[in-house]
DRENMARMI-803755 format. One record per residue (C-alpha): x, y, z. Coordinates in steps of 0.02 Angstrom, whole numbers, padded with zeros to 5 digits, always signed. Each point is the difference from the previous one (the first is absolute). Layout:
BEGIN
XYZ ...
***
This chain:
BEGIN
+00343+00501-00020 +00017-00171+00071 -00116-00133-00065 -00019-00156+00114 -00046-00166-00081 -00101-00115+00107 +00054-00170+00039 -00119-00076-00134 +00090+00094-00131 +00154-00095-00072 +00160+00079+00072 +00091+00009-00173 -00139+00103-00064 +00086+00150+00084 +00136-00004-00113 -00109+00044-00145 -00045+00170+00068 +00088+00153-00080 +00138+00091+00117 -00127+00143+00027 -00078-00108+00135 +00079-00073+00151 -00086-00169+00022 +00011-00112+00150 -00091-00171+00050 -00078-00048+00163 +00118-00127+00022 +00165+00098-00008 -00081+00121+00120 -00019-00150+00125 -00185+00009-00005 -00052-00168-00076 -00152-00080+00085 -00047+00150+00086 -00210+00036-00006 -00034+00136-00129 -00050+00122+00146 +00167-00020+00069 +00080+00028-00162 -00085+00158-00042 +00049+00070+00172 +00178-00039-00024 -00017+00082-00179 -00062+00152+00092 +00132-00005+00145 +00134+00005-00160 -00092+00129-00099 -00033-00127-00136 -00172+00042-00103 +00004-00122-00149 -00036-00188+00021 -00019-00107-00166 -00099-00165+00034 -00118-00116-00080 -00105-00014+00154 -00170+00066-00053 -00071-00019+00169 +00129+00111+00102 -00104+00156-00042 -00153-00060+00086 +00086-00068+00146 +00104+00144+00035 -00008+00194+00011 +00130+00060-00124 -00042+00175+00014 +00024-00021+00191 +00178-00043-00045 +00034+00113-00142 +00043-00156-00110 -00044-00016-00193 -00042-00174-00028 +00029-00054-00192 -00082-00145-00027 +00058-00094-00156 -00160-00111-00066 +00080-00142-00072 -00048-00189-00019 +00157-00062+00095 +00147+00070+00099 +00131-00075-00122 +00152+00110-00060 -00053-00019-00176 -00186+00045+00038 +00048+00154+00099 +00148+00060-00106 -00120+00094-00133 -00082+00099+00143 +00177+00093+00044 -00027+00122-00128 -00180+00028+00045 +00053+00026+00189 +00138+00123-00056 -00125+00110-00095 -00110+00003+00157 +00154+00050+00103 +00034+00149-00124 -00158+00080+00065 -00058+00039+00174 -00068-00128+00102 -00114+00029+00143 -00017-00120+00146 -00124-00143-00042 -00024-00143-00132 +00073+00021-00177 -00038-00158-00125 +00123-00044-00125 -00083-00093-00144 
***
């Protein structure tokens, strides 16, 4: 299962996930700066179904079910590495279960 980290997530956070998950970042895929709809389309083309972000508005702007994407949104006060690090275990717990297309809030 591949987890894609949106460009609003610090890249080095990817190394904090267990080896059970392949974690890629938007920049390393060459998708920096593209609009959310285009990002979801590219994910669909690559067969990716999990996107981790802090963008709480994306689910209101895009039809996630159309692209078959589960959007995991971290509900954090900022996007600093130290702030997001405690959420890694919570994200992995969510990934242990089944994730349906749509919005999943990580608190």
